[in-house]
N, C-alpha and C positions, 0 to 999 in steps of 0.2 A: 645242693639238690635236696637234702633232707629238710631244710627250712622251707623250701618252696613246696615240697610235697605235703608237709604238715600244714602249711598255710592254706593250701587247696582243700585239705581235709576239713579244716576249720570253716572255710567258706562254704563248702558243700553241706556240712552238718548244720551250719547256721541257716542256710537257705531252706532247710526242711521246716524251720520254725517250730521245732519240737524240742523241749527241754530234755526229754528222754534221749533223743538222738544225739544231742550235744554231749550229754553226760556219758552215753554209751561209747561214742567214738573216743572220748578222752580216756575212758577206762580201757578200751581195747588198745589204744596207743601205748599205754603203760604196760598192759598185759603182754603185748607182743614183744616189747623190749625185755620184760622179765623172762619170757620164754626163751628169747634169743640168748639172754645172759645165762640161763640155766643150761641150755644145750651147747653153749660155746665151750671149746676146750681151752681157749686162751683168755687173757684178761679183757675186760670190757671197760669202755670209757663212758662214764655217766654224763659226760659233756654232750654226747649225742642225744641222750634222753632230754637233757635240758634244752638243747637246740630244737628238738621236736616239739616239746611242750610250749616253748616260746613261739615257734612258728604257728602252732595250732591257735594259740591265744591271739596272735597278730592277725590271723585270718578271721577270727570272730570279731575282733575289734574293728578291723577294716570293713567288714560287712555292716556292723552296727553304725559306724561313722558314715558310711556311704548312704545307708537308708535314712539316717537322720538328716544328712545334707540334702538329699533329693526331696524329702518331704518338706523341709523348710523352704526350699526353692520353689516348690509347686504351690505352697500356701501364700507366698509373697506376691 
């Protein structure tokens, strides 16, 4: 579920077509994990942060791939 949520965040940030939005969402993703780690009383798993970052990147790459594929199909 974390991977899917992060993928959708990447997709939504990429659809804005703003480099600032893409960078801000990535920074907020890491900042929210850091805040949760700071406020947590128990141990935290950095694997979840890695999963979220990979999901975010997969969402962005999926968007770019889809846009490239649809543009090449429409030009042919």
